[in-house]
C-alpha positions as CSV (number, residue, x, y, z in Angstrom):
1,X,11.3,-33.5,-24.8
2,X,14.0,-34.2,-27.5
3,X,12.1,-36.4,-29.5
4,X,11.3,-35.7,-33.3
5,X,8.7,-38.4,-34.0
6,X,5.1,-37.8,-32.5
7,X,3.4,-39.7,-35.1
8,X,3.7,-43.4,-34.5
9,X,3.2,-46.0,-37.0
10,X,3.7,-49.7,-37.4
11,X,6.7,-48.5,-39.9
12,X,8.4,-46.4,-37.5
13,X,7.3,-47.6,-33.8
14,X,10.3,-50.1,-33.3
15,X,13.0,-47.4,-34.3
16,X,11.4,-44.7,-32.1
17,X,11.3,-47.2,-29.1
18,X,14.9,-48.1,-29.8
19,X,16.2,-44.5,-29.9
20,X,14.0,-43.6,-26.9
21,X,15.8,-46.5,-24.9
22,X,19.2,-45.5,-26.2
23,X,18.3,-41.9,-24.8
24,X,17.7,-43.1,-21.1
25,X,20.5,-45.7,-21.1
26,X,22.9,-43.1,-19.6
27,X,20.6,-42.0,-16.7
28,X,21.7,-42.8,-13.4
29,X,25.4,-41.8,-13.7
30,X,24.8,-38.5,-12.0
31,X,23.8,-40.3,-8.7
32,X,26.9,-43.0,-8.6
33,X,28.6,-43.1,-5.3
34,X,26.1,-41.0,-3.7
35,X,24.0,-41.9,-0.4
36,X,22.1,-40.2,2.2
37,X,21.2,-36.5,1.9
38,X,23.7,-36.1,-1.2
39,X,21.5,-39.0,-3.0
40,X,18.4,-37.2,-2.0
41,X,19.5,-33.8,-3.3
42,X,20.7,-35.1,-6.5
43,X,17.5,-36.9,-7.2
44,X,15.4,-34.1,-6.2
45,X,17.1,-30.9,-6.9
46,X,20.1,-31.5,-9.5
47,X,19.5,-31.2,-13.2
48,X,20.1,-34.6,-14.7
49,X,21.6,-33.4,-18.0
50,X,21.3,-36.5,-19.8
51,X,18.5,-38.4,-21.5
52,X,15.5,-37.0,-23.3
53,X,14.5,-34.5,-20.4
54,X,18.0,-32.9,-19.5
55,X,16.9,-29.8,-17.8
56,X,15.0,-31.5,-15.3
57,X,15.7,-33.6,-12.0
58,X,16.3,-37.2,-12.2
59,X,13.2,-37.6,-10.0
60,X,11.0,-35.7,-12.5
61,X,12.7,-37.3,-15.6
62,X,11.9,-40.7,-14.3
63,X,8.2,-39.7,-13.9
64,X,8.1,-38.5,-17.7
65,X,9.9,-41.2,-19.0
66,X,7.7,-44.0,-17.4
67,X,4.7,-42.3,-18.6
68,X,6.4,-42.1,-22.2
69,X,7.2,-45.6,-22.1
70,X,3.4,-46.6,-21.3
71,X,2.4,-44.6,-24.5
72,X,5.1,-46.1,-26.6
73,X,4.5,-49.6,-25.6
74,X,1.0,-49.1,-25.5
75,X,0.6,-47.8,-28.9
76,X,3.0,-50.3,-30.3
77,X,0.7,-53.0,-28.9
78,X,-2.4,-51.2,-30.5
79,X,-0.6,-51.0,-34.0
80,X,0.5,-54.5,-33.9
81,X,-3.1,-55.9,-32.7
82,X,-5.0,-53.7,-35.2
83,X,-7.0,-52.8,-32.2
84,X,-8.7,-49.5,-33.9
85,X,-9.0,-48.6,-37.4
86,X,-5.9,-46.2,-37.5
87,X,-2.5,-46.9,-38.6
88,X,-1.1,-43.5,-37.4
89,X,-1.1,-42.3,-33.7
90,X,-0.3,-38.7,-32.7
91,X,1.1,-38.8,-29.2
92,X,2.3,-36.2,-26.6
93,X,5.2,-36.8,-24.4
94,X,6.2,-35.6,-20.9
95,X,3.9,-32.8,-19.9
96,X,2.9,-31.5,-23.1
97,X,-0.4,-30.5,-23.9
98,X,-1.0,-29.6,-27.6
99,X,-3.6,-31.8,-28.9
100,X,-6.2,-32.0,-26.1
101,X,-5.4,-35.7,-25.3
102,X,-2.3,-38.0,-24.8
103,X,-3.1,-39.9,-27.8
104,X,-5.3,-39.2,-31.0
105,X,-5.9,-41.3,-33.9
106,X,-4.8,-39.7,-37.3
107,X,-6.3,-40.5,-40.8
108,X,-3.8,-39.6,-43.9
109,X,-1.6,-37.8,-41.5
110,X,-4.5,-35.5,-40.2
111,X,-7.0,-35.1,-37.2
112,X,-10.4,-36.7,-38.5
113,X,-13.3,-34.4,-39.0
114,X,-16.9,-34.8,-40.4
115,X,-18.1,-38.3,-40.4
116,X,-14.8,-39.9,-40.2
117,X,-13.9,-42.1,-37.0
118,X,-12.2,-40.3,-34.1
119,X,-10.2,-41.5,-31.2
120,X,-8.8,-40.4,-28.2
121,X,-6.8,-41.7,-25.4
122,X,-5.2,-40.7,-21.9
123,X,-2.2,-42.7,-20.6
124,X,-0.2,-42.5,-17.4
125,X,2.3,-44.3,-15.3
126,X,1.2,-44.4,-11.6
127,X,1.6,-46.3,-8.3
128,X,-0.8,-48.7,-7.0
129,X,-2.1,-46.6,-4.2
130,X,-2.9,-43.8,-6.7
131,X,-4.6,-45.8,-9.5
132,X,-8.0,-45.4,-8.8
133,X,-7.7,-41.5,-8.7
134,X,-5.7,-41.1,-11.6
135,X,-8.0,-43.5,-13.6
136,X,-11.2,-41.4,-12.4
137,X,-9.7,-38.2,-13.7
138,X,-8.7,-39.5,-17.1
139,X,-12.1,-41.2,-17.5
140,X,-13.8,-37.9,-16.4
141,X,-11.9,-36.0,-19.0
142,X,-12.7,-38.3,-21.8
143,X,-16.3,-38.2,-21.0
144,X,-16.6,-34.4,-20.7
145,X,-14.2,-33.7,-23.8
146,X,-14.3,-36.5,-25.9
147,X,-18.0,-37.7,-25.6
148,X,-18.9,-37.9,-29.1
149,X,-15.6,-39.4,-30.3
150,X,-15.9,-42.9,-31.9
151,X,-13.3,-44.6,-29.9
152,X,-11.9,-43.6,-26.5
153,X,-9.5,-45.5,-24.1
154,X,-7.2,-45.2,-21.0
155,X,-3.8,-46.5,-20.8
156,X,-1.6,-47.4,-17.6
157,X,1.4,-49.5,-16.4
158,X,0.3,-53.0,-15.3
159,X,2.3,-53.2,-12.2
160,X,-0.1,-50.3,-10.8
161,X,-2.9,-53.1,-10.6
162,X,-3.5,-55.2,-7.4
163,X,-1.2,-58.1,-6.8
164,X,-2.6,-61.7,-6.6
165,X,-3.7,-64.3,-9.0
166,X,-4.3,-61.9,-12.0
167,X,-1.6,-63.7,-14.1
168,X,-3.8,-67.0,-13.9
169,X,-6.8,-65.1,-15.5
170,X,-5.1,-63.8,-18.6
171,X,-6.7,-64.9,-21.8
172,X,-5.6,-63.9,-25.3
173,X,-7.8,-61.9,-27.6
174,X,-7.3,-60.9,-31.0
175,X,-9.6,-57.9,-31.3
176,X,-11.5,-55.6,-29.1
177,X,-15.3,-56.4,-28.2
178,X,-18.0,-54.9,-26.4
179,X,-17.0,-56.8,-23.2
180,X,-13.8,-55.0,-23.2
181,X,-15.6,-51.6,-22.5
182,X,-17.1,-50.0,-19.3
183,X,-20.7,-48.8,-19.5
184,X,-19.7,-45.4,-21.0
185,X,-17.9,-47.2,-24.0
186,X,-14.2,-46.5,-22.9
187,X,-11.6,-49.2,-23.1
188,X,-9.3,-49.7,-20.5
189,X,-5.6,-51.1,-21.3
190,X,-2.5,-51.6,-19.2
191,X,0.9,-52.3,-20.7
192,X,3.9,-54.2,-18.9
193,X,6.8,-52.1,-19.5
194,X,9.3,-55.0,-18.9
195,X,7.7,-57.6,-21.3
196,X,6.2,-55.0,-23.6
197,X,2.8,-56.6,-23.4
198,X,-0.5,-54.9,-24.0
199,X,-3.7,-56.1,-22.1
200,X,-7.2,-55.1,-22.0
201,X,-8.6,-54.6,-18.5
202,X,-12.0,-55.7,-17.5
203,X,-13.7,-52.5,-16.0
204,X,-15.7,-54.6,-13.5
205,X,-12.9,-56.7,-12.4
206,X,-9.6,-55.1,-12.3
207,X,-7.6,-58.2,-11.9
208,X,-8.8,-59.6,-15.1
209,X,-6.4,-59.0,-18.0
210,X,-6.6,-60.2,-21.6
211,X,-3.7,-60.2,-23.8
212,X,-3.9,-58.2,-26.8
213,X,-2.4,-60.4,-29.5
214,X,-1.2,-59.0,-32.7
215,X,-3.1,-60.1,-35.8
216,X,-1.8,-60.4,-39.4
217,X,-1.6,-57.3,-41.4
218,X,-3.5,-57.2,-44.5
219,X,-1.3,-57.8,-47.4
């Protein structure tokens, strides 16, 4: 992954997102004019030679990029809403596995220790048919490896949720509360990549979304 910033803050998140989106703009040029078997080979076998993952196929690049965008827009939403007592988030892109979790909360640029609050999050982009399986794996990982953390959450793409009248049940929230958590204390969020909005998901009613609205920063 050609991405220098893995610590995201309110001061740099917009620049990081802008830079990332600029990198993915050239994607698709490698398949222009191709159809049938030529298109499938280009998607699944040829290196894309562009974007943040130039040395993988377009198919693999798309999977990684969509997950990265969930992380970028999700963390942006958490920062703007002041959802947790952290002003810095350490993230992993693509298929990295350096810090144990996709998202960690930092204090003064360091992973917390001792009595200070701790945070761990898992993020993914998934098709609706695989949502429950992916959610189950992420929740089990947090339960097993972050059981003593102060804050835990999963984050995924909103279009993986069941369709229907979900949009009629959206209500704004200004901060997280206990009812946004599952019984094991793990928050669930989804992010709309196109609108860049972050929602909290009711664990027992997956169609009920609550828009996480930014709160004013302390001056």
